[in-house]
C-alpha positions as CSV (number, residue, x, y, z in Angstrom):
1,M,0.2,0.1,-0.2
2,T,0.9,3.9,-0.6
3,L,-0.2,7.0,-0.1
4,L,-0.8,9.0,-3.6
5,N,-0.1,12.8,-1.5
6,P,2.0,11.5,1.5
7,W,2.3,15.3,2.0
8,V,-1.3,15.9,3.5
9,L,-0.4,14.0,6.4
10,L,2.0,17.2,7.6
11,G,-1.3,18.8,8.4
12,L,-1.6,16.4,11.4
13,I,1.1,18.4,13.0
14,P,-1.1,21.7,13.8
15,L,-4.0,19.4,14.6
16,Y,-1.8,17.5,16.9
17,F,-1.2,20.8,19.5
18,I,-4.4,21.9,18.7
19,Y,-5.5,18.7,20.2
20,K,-3.3,18.9,23.1
21,K,-4.4,22.1,23.9
22,H,-8.3,21.0,24.0
23,I,-7.3,17.9,26.3
24,N,-6.0,20.3,29.7
25,T,-9.6,21.7,29.3
26,E,-13.0,20.5,30.0
27,V,-14.6,19.3,26.5
28,K,-17.3,17.3,25.2
29,R,-17.1,14.3,24.7
30,Q,-18.4,15.1,20.7
31,V,-15.3,17.3,20.3
32,Y,-12.7,14.4,20.9
33,I,-15.4,12.3,17.9
34,L,-14.9,15.7,15.4
35,Y,-11.0,15.4,16.0
36,L,-11.2,11.9,15.2
37,A,-13.4,12.4,12.0
38,L,-10.9,15.1,11.2
39,F,-8.2,12.4,10.9
40,F,-9.8,10.2,9.2
41,M,-10.3,13.0,6.0
42,M,-6.7,13.9,6.2
43,I,-6.2,10.5,5.4
44,T,-9.0,10.0,3.0
45,A,-6.8,13.6,0.9
46,S,-3.3,11.6,1.4
47,R,-5.2,8.8,-1.2
48,P,-4.4,5.8,0.2
49,A,-4.0,3.2,-2.5
50,L,-3.0,-0.2,-3.5
51,T,-0.4,-0.5,-5.9
52,H,-0.4,-3.1,-8.8
53,N,1.9,-4.5,-11.1
54,K,2.9,-2.0,-14.1
55,I,0.7,-2.4,-17.2
56,D,2.5,-2.1,-20.8
57,Q,0.5,0.4,-22.6
58,K,1.0,0.8,-26.5
59,F,1.1,3.7,-28.9
60,N,1.6,4.6,-32.2
61,A,0.4,8.1,-33.3
62,E,2.6,9.4,-36.2
63,D,3.4,12.6,-36.9
64,Y,2.6,14.8,-39.9
65,I,2.0,18.3,-41.2
66,I,-0.6,19.6,-44.3
67,A,0.1,22.5,-45.8
68,L,-2.5,23.7,-48.2
69,D,-1.6,26.0,-50.4
70,A,-4.0,29.4,-50.6
71,S,-2.8,31.7,-53.6
72,Y,-5.0,32.7,-56.3
73,S,-4.3,30.3,-59.1
74,M,-6.1,27.6,-56.0
75,Q,-9.6,29.2,-57.2
76,A,-8.9,27.7,-61.1
77,N,-11.9,25.5,-61.6
78,D,-9.9,22.4,-63.8
79,L,-10.5,20.9,-60.7
80,K,-14.3,21.5,-59.3
81,P,-15.5,23.2,-57.7
82,S,-12.4,24.4,-57.4
83,R,-8.8,23.6,-56.7
84,Y,-8.7,25.2,-53.5
85,I,-12.2,23.5,-52.9
86,L,-11.3,20.1,-53.4
87,A,-8.1,20.4,-51.5
88,K,-10.0,20.9,-48.3
89,K,-12.4,18.2,-49.2
90,A,-9.3,16.0,-49.5
91,I,-7.6,17.2,-46.0
92,K,-10.8,16.6,-44.2
93,K,-11.1,13.0,-46.1
94,L,-7.0,12.2,-45.1
95,L,-7.6,13.2,-41.1
96,K,-10.6,11.5,-41.1
97,L,-8.7,8.2,-42.4
98,H,-5.9,8.5,-39.6
99,P,-8.1,9.5,-36.4
100,K,-5.2,8.4,-33.8
101,D,-1.8,10.3,-35.7
102,R,-1.0,14.0,-34.9
103,F,-1.3,16.4,-37.6
104,T,0.1,20.5,-37.7
105,L,-1.7,22.1,-40.0
106,F,-0.4,25.1,-42.3
107,A,-1.9,27.5,-45.0
108,F,0.6,29.7,-47.7
109,T,1.0,31.9,-50.2
110,S,3.8,33.9,-50.6
111,N,4.2,33.6,-46.6
112,A,3.3,30.6,-44.4
113,L,0.4,30.3,-41.6
114,L,0.3,28.2,-38.9
115,I,-3.6,27.4,-38.2
116,S,-3.3,24.6,-36.2
117,P,-1.0,23.1,-34.4
118,P,0.0,19.5,-33.1
119,T,-2.7,17.9,-32.2
120,T,-4.6,14.6,-32.4
121,D,-8.2,16.0,-32.7
122,T,-9.2,15.7,-36.0
123,A,-12.0,17.6,-35.0
124,L,-9.9,20.8,-34.3
125,G,-8.3,20.9,-37.7
126,M,-11.4,20.8,-39.9
127,Q,-12.6,23.5,-37.4
128,A,-9.5,25.3,-38.4
129,L,-10.2,25.0,-42.4
130,N,-13.5,26.1,-42.6
131,T,-12.5,29.0,-40.1
132,L,-9.5,29.9,-43.0
133,N,-11.1,32.2,-45.6
134,P,-9.5,33.2,-49.0
135,N,-11.4,36.6,-49.2
136,Y,-9.2,37.7,-46.5
137,I,-6.1,36.5,-48.0
138,L,-4.5,39.3,-49.9
139,T,-1.3,38.3,-51.2
140,K,-1.5,35.9,-54.3
141,S,1.4,34.5,-55.2
142,T,2.8,31.0,-53.6
143,S,6.3,30.4,-51.9
144,L,7.3,26.9,-51.4
145,L,10.5,28.4,-49.7
146,H,8.8,30.2,-47.4
147,L,6.6,27.2,-46.1
148,F,9.8,24.8,-46.1
149,E,11.8,27.3,-43.9
150,S,8.4,27.9,-41.7
151,V,8.0,23.8,-41.2
152,A,12.2,23.4,-40.7
153,K,11.3,25.4,-37.3
154,L,8.6,22.7,-35.7
155,S,10.0,20.8,-32.9
156,L,10.0,17.2,-34.7
157,Q,12.7,15.2,-35.5
158,K,11.7,13.6,-39.1
159,K,9.5,16.5,-40.7
160,K,6.1,14.3,-43.2
161,L,4.9,17.4,-44.8
162,I,2.3,16.8,-47.1
163,I,1.5,19.7,-49.9
164,F,-1.6,20.2,-51.5
165,S,-0.4,22.7,-54.3
166,D,-0.3,23.9,-57.7
167,G,3.5,25.2,-57.9
168,G,5.3,27.3,-56.4
169,D,7.5,30.7,-58.0
170,E,10.8,29.7,-57.4
171,H,13.2,28.6,-60.1
172,N,15.8,27.2,-57.8
173,L,15.5,23.6,-57.3
174,G,18.6,23.3,-55.5
175,E,18.0,25.5,-53.0
176,L,14.9,23.9,-51.8
177,V,16.1,19.8,-52.3
178,N,19.0,21.4,-49.7
179,L,16.5,23.0,-47.6
180,L,14.1,19.8,-47.2
181,K,17.4,17.5,-46.9
182,K,19.1,19.5,-44.2
183,N,15.8,19.8,-41.6
184,N,14.9,16.4,-42.3
185,I,11.6,17.1,-44.1
186,T,9.9,14.2,-46.4
187,P,7.6,16.0,-49.0
188,Y,4.1,14.4,-50.3
189,I,3.1,16.5,-53.2
190,V,-0.4,16.7,-54.3
191,A,-0.1,18.4,-57.2
192,M,-4.2,20.2,-57.4
193,A,-4.2,21.1,-60.8
194,T,-4.4,19.7,-64.8
195,N,-1.9,19.6,-67.1
196,K,-4.5,21.3,-70.1
197,G,-4.8,24.1,-67.0
198,A,-7.6,27.0,-66.7
199,V,-8.1,30.8,-67.3
200,L,-7.7,32.9,-64.1
201,K,-10.2,35.7,-63.5
202,K,-10.2,38.3,-61.4
203,D,-13.2,40.8,-60.7
204,G,-14.9,38.7,-63.1
205,K,-12.6,39.4,-66.1
206,Y,-10.2,37.3,-67.5
207,I,-6.7,37.9,-66.8
208,K,-4.5,39.0,-69.2
209,D,-0.3,39.1,-68.9
210,K,1.9,42.1,-70.6
211,H,1.5,40.5,-74.0
212,A,-2.6,40.6,-73.9
213,A,-2.1,37.3,-73.6
214,L,-4.6,35.3,-71.4
215,V,-3.3,33.6,-68.3
216,V,-3.7,30.0,-68.1
217,S,-2.4,28.5,-64.6
218,R,-1.2,25.1,-64.9
219,I,0.5,22.2,-63.3
220,N,3.9,23.5,-62.2
221,P,6.5,20.3,-63.8
222,M,9.4,21.6,-61.2
223,L,6.7,19.8,-58.6
224,K,7.3,16.2,-59.7
225,D,11.4,17.2,-60.3
226,L,11.3,18.3,-56.4
227,V,9.9,14.7,-55.3
228,H,12.3,13.0,-57.0
229,A,14.8,15.1,-55.9
230,S,14.4,14.5,-52.3
231,H,13.3,11.1,-52.3
232,G,9.5,12.3,-51.3
233,K,6.2,11.0,-52.9
234,Y,3.8,13.0,-56.1
235,Y,0.4,12.6,-56.8
236,E,-2.2,14.3,-59.1
237,L,-5.6,14.9,-57.3
238,T,-7.7,14.3,-60.0
239,S,-10.4,12.6,-57.5
240,L,-10.7,12.1,-53.8
241,N,-9.7,8.3,-54.0
242,I,-6.3,9.6,-54.5
243,I,-6.4,10.3,-51.0
244,N,-6.8,6.6,-50.3
245,K,-3.5,6.3,-52.3
246,L,-2.0,9.1,-50.0
247,S,-3.1,7.5,-47.4
248,D,-1.7,3.8,-48.0
249,D,1.6,5.1,-48.9
250,L,1.5,7.3,-45.6
251,R,0.7,4.2,-43.3
252,E,3.8,2.0,-45.0
253,D,6.4,4.9,-44.7
254,A,5.0,5.5,-40.9
255,N,7.8,5.0,-38.1
256,K,5.7,2.8,-36.0
257,K,7.3,0.9,-33.9
258,N,4.7,0.5,-31.6
259,L,6.2,2.0,-29.0
260,T,5.8,0.3,-25.6
261,I,5.4,2.4,-21.9
262,K,5.1,0.9,-18.7
263,V,2.1,2.6,-16.7
264,Q,1.8,2.0,-12.7
265,S,-1.8,1.4,-12.3
266,Y,-3.5,2.0,-8.5
267,Q,-6.2,0.5,-7.0
268,E,-7.5,3.7,-4.6
269,L,-8.8,3.2,-0.9
270,F,-9.9,6.7,0.2
271,A,-13.7,5.5,0.0
272,I,-12.8,3.7,3.6
273,P,-11.6,6.7,5.9
274,L,-13.7,8.9,4.0
275,A,-16.8,6.3,5.1
276,I,-15.1,6.0,8.7
277,A,-15.2,10.2,8.8
278,L,-18.1,10.5,7.9
279,F,-20.3,8.4,10.1
280,L,-17.8,9.9,13.2
281,Y,-19.0,13.5,11.9
282,F,-22.5,12.6,11.7
283,I,-22.0,11.1,15.5
284,A,-20.6,14.3,17.0
285,V,-22.6,17.1,15.0
286,T,-26.0,17.4,16.2
287,K,-26.3,21.3,15.3
288,I,-25.6,22.9,11.5
289,H,-23.2,25.4,13.1
290,Q,-21.0,23.1,14.3
291,L,-19.7,22.5,10.5
292,Y,-16.8,25.5,11.3
293,I,-14.7,22.1,12.7
294,F,-14.0,21.4,9.0
295,L,-13.7,24.8,7.6
296,P,-9.8,23.9,7.4
297,L,-10.9,21.3,4.7
298,I,-11.2,24.0,2.1
299,L,-7.6,24.0,2.3
300,L,-6.6,20.3,0.7
301,P,-6.1,19.2,-2.6
302,Y,-9.4,19.3,-3.6
303,R,-10.5,20.9,-7.0
304,A,-13.7,23.1,-6.9
305,D,-15.3,25.7,-9.3
306,A,-16.1,27.9,-5.9
307,A,-14.9,28.6,-2.5
308,L,-18.2,29.2,-0.2
309,L,-18.4,32.8,-0.3
310,D,-18.8,32.8,-4.1
311,F,-22.8,32.8,-4.4
312,Y,-22.5,36.0,-1.8
313,H,-20.1,37.6,-4.1
314,L,-21.8,36.6,-7.0
315,A,-24.8,37.9,-5.6
316,N,-23.2,41.5,-4.8
317,A,-21.7,41.6,-8.2
318,N,-24.6,40.7,-9.9
319,K,-27.1,43.3,-8.5
320,D,-23.9,46.0,-8.6
321,F,-24.0,45.6,-12.2
322,K,-27.8,45.4,-12.9
323,H,-28.1,49.0,-11.1
324,K,-25.0,50.4,-13.3
325,Q,-22.6,50.5,-10.2
326,Y,-20.0,48.8,-12.8
327,H,-17.0,49.5,-10.6
328,Q,-18.3,48.2,-7.4
329,S,-20.0,45.2,-9.2
330,A,-15.7,44.5,-10.5
331,L,-14.8,45.2,-6.9
332,N,-17.4,42.2,-6.3
333,F,-16.3,40.0,-8.9
334,T,-12.6,40.1,-7.8
335,K,-13.3,38.3,-4.6
336,V,-15.0,35.3,-6.3
337,S,-12.0,32.2,-7.2
338,P,-10.2,32.5,-9.8
339,S,-12.0,31.3,-13.4
340,V,-12.5,32.0,-17.3
341,A,-16.0,33.5,-16.0
342,S,-14.9,35.8,-13.4
343,Y,-12.1,37.1,-14.6
344,Y,-14.6,38.0,-17.8
345,N,-16.9,39.4,-15.3
346,I,-14.1,41.9,-14.4
347,A,-13.1,43.0,-17.2
348,T,-16.5,43.6,-18.5
349,S,-17.3,45.5,-15.5
350,Y,-14.5,47.8,-15.7
351,Y,-15.1,48.2,-19.4
352,K,-18.7,49.3,-18.3
353,A,-17.3,51.7,-15.7
354,G,-15.1,53.5,-18.5
355,E,-12.0,52.2,-17.1
356,Y,-9.8,50.9,-20.1
357,K,-6.5,49.9,-18.7
358,N,-8.2,47.6,-16.2
359,A,-10.5,46.0,-17.8
360,L,-7.6,45.6,-20.5
361,R,-5.4,44.6,-17.8
362,Y,-8.3,41.3,-16.7
363,F,-8.9,40.7,-20.8
364,T,-5.4,39.8,-21.4
365,Q,-5.0,37.2,-18.2
366,I,-8.0,35.2,-20.0
367,K,-6.8,31.8,-21.4
368,T,-9.1,29.8,-22.9
369,A,-9.2,26.7,-25.2
370,H,-12.6,27.3,-26.4
371,I,-12.8,29.5,-29.9
372,K,-16.0,31.3,-29.3
373,T,-15.2,33.0,-26.3
374,K,-11.5,33.2,-27.3
375,Q,-12.8,35.3,-30.2
376,A,-15.3,37.7,-28.3
377,I,-11.5,38.3,-25.9
378,L,-9.8,38.9,-28.9
379,Y,-13.3,41.3,-29.8
380,D,-13.0,42.9,-26.5
381,I,-9.5,43.9,-26.2
382,A,-9.3,45.6,-29.5
383,N,-12.4,47.5,-28.3
384,C,-10.4,48.8,-24.7
385,A,-7.5,49.3,-27.7
386,V,-9.5,52.0,-29.5
387,H,-10.9,53.6,-26.7
388,L,-7.4,54.2,-25.4
389,K,-6.8,55.2,-28.4
390,K,-4.2,52.2,-30.0
391,Y,-5.4,52.0,-33.0
392,D,-2.8,49.7,-34.3
393,T,-2.6,47.5,-31.4
394,A,-6.8,47.3,-32.0
395,K,-6.5,46.9,-35.7
396,D,-4.2,43.8,-34.6
397,Y,-7.0,42.2,-32.3
398,Y,-10.2,42.8,-34.7
399,I,-8.1,40.6,-37.4
400,R,-7.0,37.8,-35.2
401,A,-10.7,38.1,-34.0
402,L,-11.9,37.3,-37.3
403,A,-9.4,35.0,-38.0
404,L,-10.8,32.9,-35.8
405,G,-14.0,33.3,-37.7
406,E,-16.6,35.1,-39.0
407,D,-17.9,38.1,-36.9
408,K,-19.8,41.4,-38.4
409,D,-18.9,43.4,-35.8
410,A,-15.4,43.1,-36.0
411,L,-15.2,43.3,-39.4
412,Y,-17.2,46.8,-39.1
413,N,-15.1,48.2,-36.8
414,L,-11.9,47.0,-38.8
415,H,-13.2,48.8,-41.3
416,L,-13.7,52.3,-39.6
417,L,-10.5,52.0,-38.1
418,E,-9.0,51.4,-41.8
419,K,-11.6,54.7,-43.3
420,R,-9.7,56.7,-40.0
421,R,-6.4,55.7,-41.4
422,L,-7.2,57.0,-44.8
423,K,-9.2,60.3,-43.3
424,T,-5.6,61.3,-41.4
425,S,-3.8,60.4,-44.0
426,K,-5.7,63.2,-46.5
427,N,-5.6,65.6,-43.8
428,V,-2.0,65.1,-43.3
429,A,-1.6,65.3,-47.3
430,K,-3.8,68.4,-47.3
431,K,-1.5,70.5,-45.1
432,E,1.4,69.6,-47.1
433,S,-0.2,70.7,-50.3
434,S,-1.4,74.1,-48.2
435,K,2.3,74.5,-46.7
436,K,3.5,73.6,-50.5
437,Q,1.0,76.4,-52.2
438,K,2.3,79.6,-49.5
439,N,5.8,78.7,-50.2
440,K,4.9,78.2,-54.2
441,N,3.0,82.2,-53.4
442,K,5.8,83.3,-51.3
443,T,8.2,82.6,-54.3
444,K,6.0,84.2,-56.6
445,Q,6.3,87.6,-54.3
446,K,9.8,87.2,-54.7
447,Q,9.6,87.1,-58.3
448,K,7.3,89.7,-58.7
449,K,9.8,92.1,-56.6
450,S,12.5,91.3,-58.7
451,Q,11.1,91.8,-61.8
452,S,10.1,95.2,-60.5
453,K,13.4,96.1,-59.6
454,S,15.0,95.0,-63.1
455,K,12.5,97.2,-65.1
456,G,15.9,99.4,-66.2
457,S,17.7,96.5,-67.3
458,S,18.5,95.6,-71.0
459,S,15.9,93.0,-72.9
460,S,18.5,90.9,-73.1
461,N,18.7,89.9,-69.6
462,R,14.8,90.2,-69.3
463,K,14.5,87.5,-71.9
464,S,17.3,85.6,-69.7
465,I,14.9,86.0,-66.2
466,Q,12.0,84.9,-68.3
467,S,13.4,81.6,-69.6
468,T,14.6,81.0,-66.0
469,N,11.8,81.2,-64.6
470,G,10.2,78.9,-67.0
471,Q,12.4,76.4,-65.8
472,G,11.9,77.1,-62.2
473,G,8.0,76.4,-63.6
474,N,8.6,73.3,-64.8
475,K,10.2,71.7,-61.5
476,K,7.2,73.1,-59.9
477,K,4.5,71.2,-62.2
478,Q,6.6,68.1,-62.1
479,K,7.0,68.4,-58.3
480,S,2.9,68.6,-58.1
481,I,2.6,66.0,-60.7
482,L,4.2,63.8,-58.4
483,F,2.0,64.9,-55.2
484,V,-0.6,64.2,-57.3
485,K,0.5,60.3,-58.2
486,Q,1.4,59.7,-54.1
487,K,-1.8,60.9,-53.7
488,N,-3.8,58.5,-56.1
489,Q,-1.5,55.5,-55.0
490,Q,-3.4,56.3,-51.2
491,N,-6.5,56.5,-52.9
492,K,-5.6,53.3,-55.0
493,Y,-4.8,51.3,-51.4
494,K,-8.6,51.9,-50.3
495,M,-10.0,49.2,-48.3
496,A,-7.0,47.0,-49.0
497,Y,-6.6,45.3,-45.5
498,K,-9.4,42.6,-44.5
499,A,-7.6,39.8,-42.1
500,Y,-4.8,38.1,-41.5
501,K,-1.9,40.3,-41.0
502,I,1.2,37.1,-41.1
503,I,-0.1,35.5,-44.4
504,N,-0.9,39.1,-45.7
505,K,2.8,40.5,-45.5
506,G,4.1,42.1,-48.3
507,Y,1.2,41.5,-50.3
508,A,1.7,45.2,-51.8
509,N,4.8,44.1,-53.3
510,E,3.6,41.5,-55.6
511,K,3.5,42.4,-59.4
512,E,1.1,39.8,-61.5
513,P,1.5,36.3,-59.2
514,W,-0.3,34.1,-61.4
């Protein structure tokens, strides 16, 4: 027999001294019985158990990394209904075929974005796929190099990378192969296109290149060369049945060695001392107020969602909140046992009270794996940042909230922030334009004064001055045209920011990514 929590018995030391103090005074028999009941409760908390022989437990889960190409060419429809939608269906089927394996999910364009960390929870992976919205992705090109660099950072010894893509933009095959071999990455590439290809559309119109020819997107032949050079495997997704072949190959190549771990098993005996303690307690206690003797048990190592006074504090907090006494409500919520709900109530009360710094402090302390709750918290943090005039921070948190799912309020507020930014930019440009106009007027006044002074000079000099002024006028005109171009560029950027800051990095520098 053994004790799983032997340190709990240290509580018997102070209990002994309190008992010894009572021995020297006249006490009732019930008190002795209560001490005895408390002793058995301590024994219960120490978790006595019988030790059995160690059991061999087998584990055979395998780690895989899935990367989904979210570039613009994946919207082509040579694979029905589109390359992107068919790739998502294929990934979902692959996850269902490997329920016990662990998957990491990436989405990539010219940047790579981790959308699901390593997990055996296939439902979480599917939810991450459904959350990804290509309409919020502004980068259009494909970079296998950046994807491989992101995968290389994962703490896996052997990285099996399953790529659903129609091809990358890189031409240096050697660099990609060296990166794969150096980081022990084995690629399984599923080509998401046909050899015939498909024309691409943008805003309902066919895309043309600089020679006015239609842009046709096909399988990049470099994918097959990359697989052969790195000892990977290559598939063309003509139908979802190809995923069955991929699944079979993954199982065949798996490093499953049926690892065996010895696990110690126990048979807990806490029920015996607990029954004795309860029996002694009911013998000793005849009045409900004598329950005070068991208050120290609150400190014992049992998980509980609420302390004894939580109901009292919750009632006061809700009452204050209902009467719009938000600051007092927040103070009462702080007295409740710490939990996601209590921290959220504290933060909401401070927010209602206009104490945005305090609200932000509590919102940022909340840790939860629940997607909807996390999205609501990110949205509230963004609102606090707006009130504190930290607009860049607010924008980041609205985007993070949108990355977890659709949220009309977050998207609307993001639009308002973008409009505010554009308005500020226009005001700055207007001030600069006004300043330049003033400088231009001052220059004209100086020229008029110099012309009036030189009236007595020769006509040749006058011609020279006029020609010089003409050149100066041309310079002013050129400067004005340059300023108009900058202004037009700002107008062109209007409402370009939707979501996904990480994957959209550098989208403005892309030229004809398709």
